[in-house]
N, C-alpha and C positions, 0 to 999 in steps of 0.2 A: 384621639386622631392625634395630638404630639405628647411626644414622650419626656419633653423638657417644660417643668413649670414655668422658669424663666422667660422662654421664647414665648410660652404661650401668654403670658402678662406683657411680653412687651409687644407682641405683635395686637394683641388687643386695644393697648393704649396708642399705640399707632395709628390706629384707623379710627377717622370721624366717627362719632355716634350716631350723631343725625344726617349722615352722609352730605357734610357741608364740604366742598371743595377746597376751600380756602385754609380751613385749619388742617387737614389733613396734608397741604401742598406745604404748608410751614412747617409741619412736622418732620415731613421727608427730609426738606431742606437741612431742618437743624440737625436730624441723625447722621445725613452725609457729611456737612460740615465738621461734626466731631470725629466723626470716621476719618477723614481726611487730616486734620490735626494730629491726631494719635500717630496716623501713617507717617505722616513728616516727622512726627519728633523720634520716632522709632527710627526712620532712616537717618535721621541727622546724629543722634547718640552712638547707633552703627560705626557713621562713617568719623565721626570725631575719635570714637575709642580705637579704629583701625589705623587712623593718622597718629594717634599717639603713641602706639605701640611699634609702630614702624619709624618715628623720629626717635622714640628712645633706644632701639634698635642701630639706627644708624649714629646717633649719639656715643654709644656706648661701645660701639665698634671702634671708634677713633682713639679711645682713651682708656685708662685702666681703669677696675672698677673700685680700686684703693690704691691709695699710696703712702709711702714712708718717708717723710722728710729728715734728713741727717743734718743737722745744724753743722755749721764749718766749724771744724778744731783750727785754729791757728791757720795756715795755708797749707795742709796737707789735704789729700785725697782721700775720703774715707774707704775703707775695704768693702767695698759693695759686694764683690762676690760671696767673701763671707756671710755678711748680710743677709744676702738672697738665699745661700743655701740654708741659713737658719729658720727665713720665711718659707720656702718653701716644704720643709717638716713640718708645717703647721698643716692642720685637717681643713679641706675645701681650697687650698689655694692650688691652683693650675700652672704658674708660673709667676717669674718675676724677671724684671728687666732694669738695669739703672738709666735713667736719663738727669740734664741738668737743662735747665732754665734760665733765660737770661732776656731782657728788655733791650731791642736795640734799633735803630733805624734802617730802614733800608732805603737806598738812595739810587735812582736810577734819572738822572737829571730829565726834566726840571723836577719832577716827582721826590716827593720825600717822605717815606710812611712809618709810622711806629709799628714795629713788630715784635712779637713772642719768639726767641728763637728756644726751640726745645732740641739739645743734644742727646741723641739715641743710639744705641749697639743695634745696627739692622739684624744680626744674628740673633740678639734673643728678643726684640721688639715684638715677633712674632706670637711669644709666650702670653703677651698681655693685651695687646690689639692687634684690629685688623686692618692696617694702614696698607699695607701691600693690595689689598682688594681695589683701595680706595684712589690708588695711582691711576690717573688717565695717560700720563705721558712719561716716560722714563721708568728707571727701576728703584725697587729701595736698594736692591744689591749695588747701585752705584755711588752711594754713600759708604765710601772708602777712609780711613784715618788716613789726613794728612793731603784728602785731597780738593778740599775747601768749596764742596758741595751741597748743595740744599736743595730740600723740596718745599716749594711754596704751593700754597693754596691757591684755587681757581680765582678769587676775589682778589686777591694782591698781585697775581699774574696780571690781570687785566688790567686793573689801575696802573701799575707801572708798564706796560704796555712789552711784557716779558714772553718769550717764548721758549722752548725746549733748545738749552745750552747757552742761551744769553748770558750774557756774565751782568753780577749786579753788585753794588757796593755795599758792606754791612757796617755801619757805623756802632763800634762795642764799648759800651763803658769798661776801663780795667782802673781797677784802685791798686796802683803802686805805690802811691803817697798817702801818709793817714791825713794829711791835709785835703786835697782834693784829689777827684779822681779825671783823669786823662783819659778820652777815647782814644781808641785804635779804630783806622779802616781795616777792612778786609775785603776783598774782591771776589766772589766765590763765582762758580758755574751754575746755572740755575737748570732746573730740572720740576717739572711741574708733577 
């Protein structure tokens, strides 16, 4: 009658032997609760795995997978083009782009926020990150040398009340003196 031995044994013990309804009812409710619990667990794990993968992809799209830091030698700029050419020769390297980071203060009265400024080369940034796809307003091509333009994240733009093309004052520390650092102000055009 039944081709599966586990199914036969399971059905045999699910039904009450002496035709007592209450024992059979408790058995079916217990079985249903176990099935619902396993189903909920499978659904939650699937959703969490999907969210983890999506979050990881979004975070890695905005940053390079590996970074090479060059220690500053005196006050000269390292030859990043030669270093990038050497890195590109390595196996599994798809691109290289220079960047520089510094901590600063973004000022727009009455607000003042600490920010991390990252100077990038827009022509090479597409090799290592997908920043251009994440920009909502403005363009990555708007970043030109000497234009004093910045691209801000949505959170900082909202906190400072900035829109596309608004001006922003950035307080950047500079160390011209070995004794103490003196801040410099820089007014930038804003882009989201």
